C-alpha positions in Angstrom: -70.4 -76.1 188.8 -70.2 -72.6 190.6 -67.5 -71.8 193.1 -66.1 -75.7 193.0 -62.6 -75.4 194.2 -62.5 -72.0 194.8 -60.8 -72.5 197.8 -58.7 -75.4 196.7 -55.6 -76.3 199.1 -57.0 -73.9 202.0 -57.8 -75.8 205.3 -61.2 -75.0 207.0 -60.4 -74.1 210.8 -62.7 -71.4 211.7 -64.8 -68.8 210.2 -62.3 -66.2 211.5 -59.9 -67.2 208.5 -62.9 -66.2 205.9 -63.9 -63.4 204.5 -67.8 -62.8 204.0 -67.7 -63.2 200.7 -66.2 -66.8 200.7 -68.3 -67.6 203.5 -71.3 -66.2 201.0 -69.9 -68.5 198.1 -69.5 -71.7 200.2 -73.2 -71.3 201.1 -74.2 -70.6 197.2 -72.3 -73.7 196.9 -73.9 -75.7 199.2 -77.6 -74.7 197.8 -76.1 -75.6 194.6 -74.7 -79.2 195.6 -78.1 -79.6 197.4 -80.2 -78.8 194.3 -78.3 -81.7 192.4 -78.8 -84.0 195.2 -82.6 -83.5 195.6 -83.1 -83.5 191.4 -80.8 -87.0 191.5 -78.1 -85.4 189.4 -74.5 -86.7 189.8 -71.9 -84.7 190.8 -68.7 -87.2 191.9 -66.2 -84.1 191.0 -63.6 -85.4 193.5 -63.7 -88.9 192.2 -60.8 -90.9 193.2 -60.0 -89.0 196.0 -59.5 -90.6 199.7 -59.9 -88.7 202.9 -59.3 -89.5 206.6 -61.9 -88.9 209.5 -60.2 -88.6 212.7 -63.0 -88.6 215.9 -61.7 -88.3 219.0 -65.4 -87.2 220.0 -67.7 -89.4 218.5 -71.3 -87.9 216.5 -73.9 -89.1 214.4 -74.7 -85.7 212.6 -70.9 -84.9 211.4 -69.6 -88.4 210.6 -72.7 -89.2 208.6 -72.4 -86.1 207.0 -68.8 -86.2 205.9 -69.2 -89.6 204.7 -72.1 -89.0 202.9 -71.1 -86.2 201.2 -67.8 -88.1 200.3 -69.3 -90.8 198.9 -71.6 -88.3 196.6 -68.3 -86.4 195.5 -66.8 -90.3 194.3 -64.7 -90.3 197.2 -63.2 -92.9 199.4 -63.3 -92.6 203.6 -61.6 -94.1 206.3 -63.0 -93.3 209.6 -60.7 -93.6 212.5 -62.3 -93.5 216.3 -61.4 -92.6 219.3 -59.6 -95.9 219.4 -58.4 -96.1 216.2 -55.7 -93.4 216.1 -52.3 -92.9 217.9 -52.7 -89.0 217.7 -51.1 -87.5 220.5 -50.7 -90.5 222.3 -48.2 -92.6 220.7 -47.6 -90.5 217.8 -47.4 -86.7 217.8 -49.8 -84.3 216.0 -47.2 -83.3 213.7 -46.2 -86.9 212.6 -49.8 -88.2 212.2 -50.4 -85.0 209.8 -47.5 -85.9 207.7 -48.1 -89.6 207.7 -52.0 -88.9 206.9 -51.2 -86.2 204.3 -48.9 -89.0 202.5 -51.8 -91.3 202.2 -54.8 -88.8 202.0 -56.3 -86.0 199.8 -57.9 -84.5 202.6 -57.9 -84.9 206.6 -61.1 -84.2 209.1 -60.7 -83.8 213.0 -63.4 -83.6 215.4 -62.0 -83.6 218.8 -60.8 -81.3 221.9 -58.7 -78.2 221.7 -58.6 -75.9 218.7 -54.6 -76.1 219.0 -54.6 -79.7 217.9 -56.6 -79.1 214.7 -54.5 -75.9 213.9 -51.4 -78.1 214.5 -52.8 -80.9 212.2 -53.0 -77.9 209.6 -49.7 -76.6 209.9 -47.9 -80.1 209.1 -50.5 -81.4 206.6 -49.8 -80.5 203.0 -53.5 -81.4 202.4 -56.6 -79.4 203.5 -57.5 -80.0 207.0 -61.6 -79.6 208.3 -62.4 -78.8 211.6 -65.4 -81.2 212.5 -65.7 -79.5 216.1 -63.1 -78.6 219.0 -64.1 -77.1 222.2 -63.2 -73.7 220.7 -65.1 -73.8 217.2 -67.8 -75.8 215.1 -67.7 -74.3 211.9 -69.2 -76.8 209.6 -72.2 -76.2 211.7 -72.4 -72.5 211.2 -72.6 -73.0 207.3 -75.6 -75.4 207.8 -77.2 -73.0 210.2 -76.8 -70.2 207.8 -78.0 -72.3 204.7 -81.4 -73.0 206.6 -82.0 -69.4 207.6 -81.1 -68.0 204.2 -83.4 -70.8 203.0 -86.0 -69.8 205.4 -85.8 -66.1 205.3 -83.9 -65.4 202.2 -81.2 -63.3 203.7 -78.8 -63.2 206.3 -77.9 -59.7 206.8 -80.0 -57.7 209.1 -81.5 -61.1 210.7 -81.6 -60.9 214.5 -80.3 -64.0 215.8 -80.6 -64.6 219.6 -78.3 -67.6 221.2 -79.9 -68.8 224.5 -77.8 -70.7 227.4 -74.0 -71.1 227.8 -72.3 -68.9 225.1 -69.1 -69.7 226.1 -68.0 -72.7 224.0 -68.0 -74.0 220.3 -71.4 -73.3 219.5 -71.8 -69.8 221.1 -68.2 -68.8 219.9 -68.7 -69.9 216.5 -72.2 -68.4 215.9 -71.0 -65.0 217.3 -68.1 -65.1 214.6 -70.5 -66.2 211.9 -73.1 -63.5 212.6 -70.2 -60.8 212.9 -69.1 -61.9 209.3 -72.3 -62.0 208.0 -74.0 -58.5 209.2 -76.5 -60.1 211.4 -77.6 -59.0 214.8 -76.0 -61.6 217.3 -77.7 -61.5 221.0 -76.0 -63.9 223.4 -78.8 -64.7 225.9 -77.1 -65.9 229.2 -76.1 -64.9 232.7 -72.9 -62.9 232.8 -70.4 -66.0 233.7 -72.0 -67.8 230.5 -70.8 -65.1 228.2 -68.2 -65.5 225.4 -64.5 -64.9 226.2 -64.2 -61.2 226.0 -61.3 -61.1 224.0 -63.7 -63.2 221.0 -66.3 -60.5 221.8 -63.8 -57.5 221.2 -62.7 -59.1 217.8 -66.2 -59.7 216.7 -67.1 -56.3 217.2 -64.2 -55.3 215.0 -65.8 -57.4 212.4 -68.9 -56.2 213.1 -68.0 -52.4 212.6 -67.4 -53.4 208.7 -70.3 -55.4 208.1 -73.1 -53.8 209.9 -73.7 -56.5 212.1 -74.0 -55.8 215.8 -73.0 -58.1 219.1 -74.8 -57.8 222.0 -74.2 -59.6 225.5 -77.7 -59.7 227.7 -79.0 -61.2 230.6 -82.6 -60.4 230.1 -84.5 -62.6 228.3 -87.3 -60.2 227.4 -85.2 -57.7 226.0 -83.4 -60.1 223.9 -85.8 -61.9 222.4 -87.7 -58.8 221.0 -87.8 -58.5 217.5 -86.1 -62.1 217.0 -86.0 -64.1 214.1 -84.1 -67.0 214.8 -84.0 -68.4 218.7 -81.1 -70.8 219.1 -79.9 -73.1 222.2 -77.7 -75.8 222.8 -77.5 -78.5 225.3 -76.1 -77.2 228.9 -73.8 -79.8 229.7 -71.0 -80.3 226.6 -69.8 -83.8 225.4 -66.8 -84.7 228.1 -67.6 -82.3 230.7 -68.3 -84.0 234.6 -71.7 -84.9 235.4 -71.3 -82.9 238.9 -71.9 -79.6 236.4 -75.6 -80.6 235.6 -76.8 -79.4 239.0 -75.2 -75.7 238.5 -75.9 -75.4 234.7 -80.1 -76.3 235.4 -80.0 -73.8 238.3 -78.0 -71.2 236.2 -79.7 -72.0 232.7 -83.6 -73.1 233.3 -84.7 -69.0 233.2 -82.8 -69.3 229.7 -85.0 -72.2 228.5 -86.8 -71.9 224.9 -90.0 -72.5 226.1 -93.7 -71.3 224.5 -93.2 -68.1 226.8 -90.2 -67.3 225.3 -90.8 -67.9 221.7 -94.3 -65.5 222.3 -91.6 -62.9 223.2 -90.0 -62.9 219.9 -91.2 -62.1 216.1 -94.4 -64.2 215.1 -92.6 -65.5 212.0 -89.5 -66.6 214.5 -87.7 -69.9 214.0 -86.3 -72.4 216.2 -82.9 -74.0 216.0 -80.9 -76.3 217.6 -77.5 -78.2 216.8 -78.7 -81.5 218.2 -78.7 -83.8 220.1 -81.3 -82.4 222.3 -82.7 -82.9 225.7 -86.6 -81.7 224.7 -87.8 -85.0 226.8 -87.1 -87.5 228.7 -86.4 -90.3 225.5 -82.5 -90.4 226.3 -80.6 -92.5 229.1 -79.2 -88.6 230.0 -82.5 -86.8 229.7 -84.2 -89.9 231.7 -81.8 -89.6 234.6 -82.0 -86.0 234.6 -85.6 -85.8 234.6 -85.6 -88.4 238.1 -83.0 -86.3 239.6 -83.9 -82.7 239.2 -88.0 -83.4 238.6 -88.0 -81.4 235.0 -89.2 -83.1 231.8 -87.0 -81.1 229.4 -83.9 -79.0 229.9 -83.0 -76.4 227.2 -86.0 -76.8 224.9 -89.5 -78.1 225.8 -91.0 -80.8 223.5 -93.8 -78.4 222.7 -91.2 -75.8 221.1 -89.1 -78.3 219.7 -91.9 -80.2 218.3 -93.4 -76.8 217.0 -94.2 -75.4 213.6 -91.4 -73.0 214.3 -88.8 -75.6 214.6 -86.3 -76.2 211.7 -84.0 -78.2 213.5 -84.0 -81.3 210.9 -83.8 -79.1 208.2 -80.9 -78.2 209.5 -79.5 -81.3 210.4 -80.0 -82.4 206.6 -78.0 -79.2 205.7 -75.1 -80.3 207.5 -74.3 -82.9 204.8 -74.5 -80.2 201.8 -72.6 -77.6 203.5 -69.6 -80.0 204.6 -70.0 -81.4 200.8 -69.4 -78.1 199.9 -66.5 -77.1 202.3 -64.7 -80.4 200.5 -65.4 -79.4 197.0 -64.3 -75.8 197.4 -61.0 -76.8 198.8 -60.3 -80.3 197.0 
């Protein structure tokens, strides 16, 4: 199997830690493992290994992707939910890392500050994988890039527009990924929702070497002209207080991905979203906000979400294949 084990012993914490060639190899390995899965070819190349999944923030896609990927590779999984671990409460992060590393072959962390997963990795003798922190979400970006490559046959030169709040893990990680892979990244948002200047500067430095471009723009029409990919995420992240909803809806409604927005992009443009999405009122939060603010959708309309341009469910499936590649490459 090509590229399996090529990152043996490495952590997977953020895409800034990897070269474009390494990221490309992970995408290639993901594609190979996906074909094997689709063709019913067994690939238990990590048989007998055990991994621990620490989830301080719950998730559907990340948990299921790690578990199915681990089982396909022949591994056993222990899931630790927010009540199942004493990390940072009764036991320090350093001590937790050393205990789990003595029992497991790999550790996944999904939770809060990037400094937590970095400290876990510092004290762990086995690979640590970032399933999401406040600052970065690298496994999602691998899935996004595999999906884009399947659709367009390439990454370099793709114009990628992120609409909405670009200050946190998704905006940050997509900007880094695009910089690494020679893509044209645009954050389309009000100025106060732009990514941190330090990270923008770092990405622009990377972009000079790869041929990528990094653009921050408040104008929707300018941003979407010639776009290949339009991407958005929920306006209020997990763990944020409910009172921010009113401010976000007011500020970000002009940046909603709707039919008018899609019409500004290329005819061949696709819509992407890391999910879950408030594209209708069929969720508790969606119904509550719909009643409160008189809206039927938030970051994307149902018309776009359910359109032929939407590849969100292919993208969701690819979380599993790319997470499998990360584990196969590092174990």
